[in-house]
C-alpha positions, 0 to 999 in steps of 0.5 A: 871331267876336271870341271866336275872335280873342280866343283865338287871342291868348292862345296867341299868343307874339310873342317865342319864344326858344330856348336849346341843350341845352348852354346855349351858343346862343340863338335869337330869333324875332320873330313877325309882330304880330297885330291891332292890336299894335305893332312890337316895341321894344327894351325889349320884346325885351331884357326878354323875353330876360332873362325867357327867361334869355338873360344873356350873349354877346348880339349886340346888332346882330343883336337891333336889326337884327331889330327895326328891320328888322322881321324877322319869323317867322325864327329867328336866333342872337343869343347865344353862350356862351364855352366854357372853355379848359383849362389846359396842363400844365407839361412839359420839353423835352429837348435830349439823348438820356436814358436808354435812349432810342432814338437811331438806326435800323438801317443798311442796308448795301451788301451788303443786310445790316442792321447793328443797332449804331446802334439804341441808342447812348448819348446824352451831353452836355458841360459847359455844354450845354443839357439841358432847358427847363421850360415853365410851366403855362398857367393856363385861362380861365373860360367862360360859358353864355348863361344866365351859368352859370360854366364852370370850366377844367381845372386845369393840373399843374405841376412844382417844380424837380426834384432836380439832380445834375451840372447847374444851373438857370437860374430866369429862362429855366427852363433846365437846363445840364450841369456835367460831361461824362456822360449824362443821366438825367431824370425829373419829380423829378430831372435828373442828369448822370453820368459813369457809364453803368450797364447792368443786362442782356446786351448784344448787337447788338439793343441796339446799340454804345456811345460814352460819355464817361465810364465804362461798367459793364455787369452782363451779358454782351457778345455778338458784334458789339457795340462799347463805347467808353469814354473812361473805364473799362469794367467788364463783369460776365459774359463778352464774346464776339467783341466790341471794347472800347475804353477810355481807362483800365481795363478789367475783365471779370469773366467772360472774353473768348472773341474771334475774328479781329475781337475788339480790346480796347484800353485806356489803363490795366490790363486784368484778365480771368479769361480771354483767348482768341483776341483782339487786345490793346493795354494801356497798363498791366498785363494781369492774367489767370488764363489766356490762349490765342492772343492777340496783345498789346501792353502798356505794363506787365506780364503778370501770371498771378495763378492758381496753375494759370494759363497763357499759351499760343500767340500773340505777346505784347510788354510794356515790363516783362515777364511774371510768370506760372505756366505758359508753353506747353503740352505740345503745344509750341505756339509762344508768343512772349514779348518784352520791353523795347526793340525796333525796333517800340517805337522807332518807336512812340516816334517816331510817337506824339507825332505821332499824339497831336498830330493827336489834339489838333487833331482834338479842338479842331475837334470841340470847336468843332463841338460848341459850334456844333451845341449853339447850333443844336440849341436853335433847331433840334431836328433838329440834336440827332442830329447833335450826338449823332454828333459826341459819339460821335466825341469819345468815340473820340478822347478815348479813343484820345488816352489810350491813346496817351499811356499807351503813350507814357509807358511806351516813353519811360520804358524809353528814359530814364535811370530805366529799370526793366529787364524780365524773364520769370518763370514756374514752368514753361516748355515747349518751343515757347516763345521769348523776346526781351528787349531784341532778344535772343532764346532758344528754350526747347527743354526744359521748364524750372521756376522760371526768371527770365530777364534780359538783360545786355549780351551774352545772356539769363541764365536764373536758377533761383529757389528755392522 
């Protein structure tokens, strides 16, 4: 009998330790002492834990409770490892729309149709605006298993200060601010504010309309339904069809414009195009074209036809300085009205424009103040960024309109001043159906005329035949 008891004691494990497979938890079981075995002591239990390779994360209160309260034959969690904490990569937080970033959703109009022109409007910033804040990488934390093994965290990625153009970096706050008005192009290696928006594709309603403070350069075509508004110049590499262009400075369309009743082309400077058809045009400077068909024109400079076979036929055209072209009208005797210099409309605009310019200045002052407030609010509440974007679109429109009116007013004011340059109309051929008005004196072309310069004296229009 004593031998059987001795054998059972040989297989007996009074202190049982279990470690989880991932070594993050350790469990202790104190079995009921057998025979004449004494109660467990602290040194005995902690030595057993050490022998069992439980080195860290031990909850001593639980172990002591099991010893002193003689909690036997019950497995309890007595140690937990500390998991590692991965580092957080550094990242840039942007406070403006970046290149090619969608900034709106299609609008459902009252008639149920969909307006796509709001889908991809271009974001801009003003001088002093917060562009981005860099959030530095956060180091990770090491962890340990209950066996004392070291657990290494993921090393986070950090990024150096990117190359800067048109913006500045504030090292204390890791912030980037715009130095100029323009659009933001940003990557992990470069942050740039540029006054040029360059688009290497065709533009249609799916792309959306453009409102930009600066210059716009589109290398493709512009399709129907798109509006492009730039406070600087607009350059189109292809053709424009049924769209509106609105520039504070010059417009160049290397292809040409095929318009409709909704097509408006307005600029504060010169307009240059291969051809212009069925369009409403206002230019503060010259209009330089090869052919023009059925257009309504108001220009502060001249209309110049620079192609040997170019022509202007149909429509109603007014310029402050005159016309210098090739063929006016056509063999079908289409009505073509050419008007130069002083008239009642020009005089009323001379009176009206200063008031309109002043109103725009007041609006711009208010919108600039609103922009500053929204810029501050957007730093704290990112939902204000879209509203700020809309305010800047309105600002681009107002700046563009102000430049246009200033250019037209300067041209008209010069016409009424002492240093006036008198306008004229010159063409290599005029067809019947063309009507001429210079300083409110009119002349109708009733027969074909060649190489004629029309000028106005105090009483009538003189037709001067020029030699080859």
